[in-house]
C-alpha positions in Angstrom: 284.1 19.4 73.9 286.9 17.5 72.2 285.9 16.4 68.7 289.1 14.4 67.9 291.4 12.1 69.9 295.0 11.5 68.9 296.3 8.0 69.6 299.9 7.9 68.5 299.9 8.9 64.8 296.3 8.1 64.4 293.4 10.6 64.8 289.9 9.3 65.5 286.6 11.1 66.2 285.2 11.2 69.7 281.5 10.5 70.4 280.9 14.3 70.5 282.6 14.6 67.1 280.4 11.8 65.6 277.3 13.5 67.0 278.3 16.8 65.5 279.0 15.2 62.1 275.6 13.5 62.1 273.7 16.8 62.8 275.9 18.8 60.5 275.1 16.4 57.6 271.4 16.8 58.2 271.8 20.6 58.4 273.8 20.7 55.2 271.2 18.6 53.4 268.4 20.9 54.7 270.4 24.0 53.5 271.0 22.4 50.0 267.3 21.6 49.7 266.3 25.2 50.8 268.7 26.6 48.1 267.2 24.2 45.5 263.7 25.2 46.4 264.4 28.9 46.2 266.2 28.4 42.9 263.2 26.5 41.6 261.0 29.5 42.5 263.4 32.0 40.9 263.6 30.1 37.6 259.8 29.5 37.4 260.1 25.8 36.9 262.6 25.8 34.1 265.1 23.2 33.2 264.9 19.5 32.2 263.9 16.2 33.7 265.5 12.9 32.7 263.4 9.7 33.0 265.2 6.4 32.8 263.0 3.5 31.5 264.4 0.0 31.8 261.5 -1.5 29.9 261.3 0.4 26.6 257.9 -1.1 25.8 256.4 1.0 28.6 257.3 4.3 26.9 254.3 4.2 24.5 251.8 3.8 27.4 253.3 6.9 29.1 253.2 9.3 26.1 249.8 10.8 26.9 250.9 11.4 30.5 254.2 13.0 29.3 252.2 15.3 27.0 249.8 16.3 29.9 252.8 17.0 32.1 254.4 19.2 29.5 251.2 21.3 29.3 251.4 21.8 33.1 255.1 22.6 33.0 255.8 24.0 29.5 259.2 25.4 30.5 260.6 22.0 31.5 261.9 19.7 28.8 261.6 15.9 29.2 264.4 13.6 28.3 263.3 9.9 28.0 266.3 7.6 28.4 265.7 3.9 27.6 268.4 2.0 29.5 268.8 -1.4 31.1 271.0 0.0 33.9 268.6 2.6 35.2 269.7 2.1 38.8 273.3 2.8 38.0 272.4 5.9 35.9 270.3 7.2 38.8 273.1 6.8 41.3 275.5 8.5 38.9 273.0 11.4 38.5 272.5 10.7 34.8 268.7 10.5 35.3 266.4 12.0 37.8 263.7 9.3 38.0 263.8 5.7 37.0 261.3 2.9 36.1 262.5 -0.6 36.3 261.8 -4.1 37.7 262.7 -4.6 41.4 266.0 -6.4 41.8 266.7 -5.8 45.5 266.5 -3.1 48.2 269.0 -0.2 48.1 269.1 2.2 51.0 270.3 5.0 48.7 267.0 4.9 46.8 263.4 5.5 47.3 261.6 2.5 45.7 257.9 2.9 45.0 256.1 -0.3 43.9 253.8 0.2 40.9 252.4 -3.0 39.7 253.2 -6.7 39.3 254.1 -7.6 35.7 252.8 -11.0 34.8 253.9 -12.6 31.5 251.9 -14.6 29.0 252.6 -16.4 25.7 251.7 -14.5 22.5 251.2 -16.6 19.3 249.6 -15.9 15.9 245.9 -16.8 15.5 246.7 -19.9 13.4 249.3 -21.3 15.8 248.9 -24.8 17.4 248.6 -23.2 20.8 246.1 -20.5 19.8 243.0 -22.5 21.0 244.5 -23.5 24.3 243.1 -22.0 27.5 246.4 -22.4 29.3 249.9 -24.1 28.9 252.5 -25.7 31.2 256.0 -24.2 31.0 257.5 -27.5 29.9 255.4 -27.4 26.7 257.5 -24.4 25.6 260.9 -26.1 25.9 261.6 -26.2 22.2 259.7 -23.3 20.6 261.6 -20.5 18.8 261.6 -17.2 20.7 261.5 -13.6 19.5 262.5 -11.6 22.6 264.2 -8.5 23.9 268.0 -8.7 24.4 269.5 -10.6 27.3 270.2 -7.4 29.3 266.4 -6.5 29.3 265.1 -6.9 32.9 262.0 -8.8 31.8 264.0 -11.1 29.5 266.4 -11.9 32.4 263.4 -13.0 34.5 262.0 -15.2 31.8 265.3 -16.8 30.8 266.2 -17.5 34.4 262.8 -19.2 34.9 263.5 -21.6 32.1 267.2 -22.2 32.9 266.4 -22.9 36.6 264.3 -25.8 35.4 266.9 -27.1 33.0 264.9 -26.0 29.9 266.6 -24.5 26.8 265.7 -20.9 25.8 266.7 -20.5 22.1 266.0 -17.1 20.4 265.7 -16.6 16.7 265.3 -12.8 17.1 266.5 -10.4 19.7 265.5 -6.7 19.5 264.1 -3.9 21.6 261.5 -3.2 19.0 258.1 -4.6 20.0 256.7 -4.1 16.5 259.6 -6.2 15.1 259.0 -9.0 17.7 255.3 -9.0 16.9 255.9 -9.1 13.1 258.0 -12.3 13.6 255.2 -13.8 15.7 252.6 -12.8 13.2 254.6 -14.4 10.4 254.8 -17.6 12.3 258.6 -17.4 12.7 258.6 -17.3 16.5 256.5 -16.9 19.6 257.1 -14.5 22.5 256.5 -14.0 26.2 255.4 -10.4 27.1 253.5 -8.7 29.9 249.8 -9.0 30.1 249.5 -5.3 30.0 251.2 -5.2 26.6 249.2 -8.3 25.4 246.0 -6.5 26.3 246.7 -3.9 23.6 247.1 -6.4 20.7 244.9 -6.9 17.7 242.8 -10.0 18.5 242.4 -10.7 14.8 246.2 -11.2 14.6 247.3 -12.5 17.9 246.2 -14.9 20.7 247.5 -14.7 24.3 247.8 -17.9 26.4 248.2 -18.0 30.2 251.0 -20.2 31.6 250.2 -22.3 34.6 252.8 -22.6 37.4 256.3 -21.1 37.0 255.2 -18.2 35.0 257.6 -15.3 35.4 256.6 -12.2 37.5 258.3 -8.9 38.0 257.6 -6.1 40.4 257.6 -2.8 38.5 258.8 0.1 40.6 259.6 3.8 40.3 262.9 4.8 41.9 264.8 8.0 42.7 267.6 9.0 45.0 266.8 9.3 48.7 269.3 12.1 49.3 268.2 14.4 46.4 265.9 17.3 46.6 262.6 16.7 44.7 261.1 19.9 43.3 257.4 20.4 42.6 257.7 19.4 39.0 259.5 16.1 39.9 256.8 15.3 42.6 254.0 15.9 40.0 255.8 13.7 37.5 256.2 10.9 40.1 252.5 11.1 41.0 251.5 11.0 37.3 253.7 7.9 36.6 252.3 6.2 39.7 248.7 6.9 38.5 249.3 5.6 35.0 251.3 2.5 35.9 249.1 1.4 38.8 245.6 1.9 37.4 246.4 -0.4 34.4 247.6 -3.0 36.9 247.2 -6.7 36.0 
């Protein structure tokens, strides 16, 4: 059958050509996956896996899981890549798997929901809010904040929540270091908004957590990888382990 039609100087694909292209693309993908699977068998699970994490504060909670994975696949090296543009890195093949907050659906990706990240206020034990059972968002309009940088996905959610209501959001410290943020909070220099899962790990003799009623930011944590890329046995196991760790400690 004719696959192409010439119309003057232009060439366009016929319906038969489009059908062949569609099936050829599937066949080529299957062939590539078969080659990758055989190569995986030949190399006995060697190589490296790159995990992009958009929320650096999650890395500590994943360390035990990473160590367990290494014991199962000792010939595979793990590369942890903290980055706020995990989706872009994934699409550029700079990382193999990503963990980030949901920001929209992308047909190029498989997006697996993990847990909902709820945020709460963290203050030192001697703070004026430390004995409160809850707070309204407008009570936090003029407090000094110690937070992650503006490009951090969780920080974006929080700041948008304030700005949408016309509230200021003034930081006195911006850093990716959670210990540094907590040090400023402990010293009474600032307060912070962090996930409940992070707050649950804090020393109660030093810090108090206060829920916020109405308007509190929420983010859907998700695990992402490219839909058109072959996932070997090691990657599948890693995905399963990340899902287990980041869903069983759900808020």
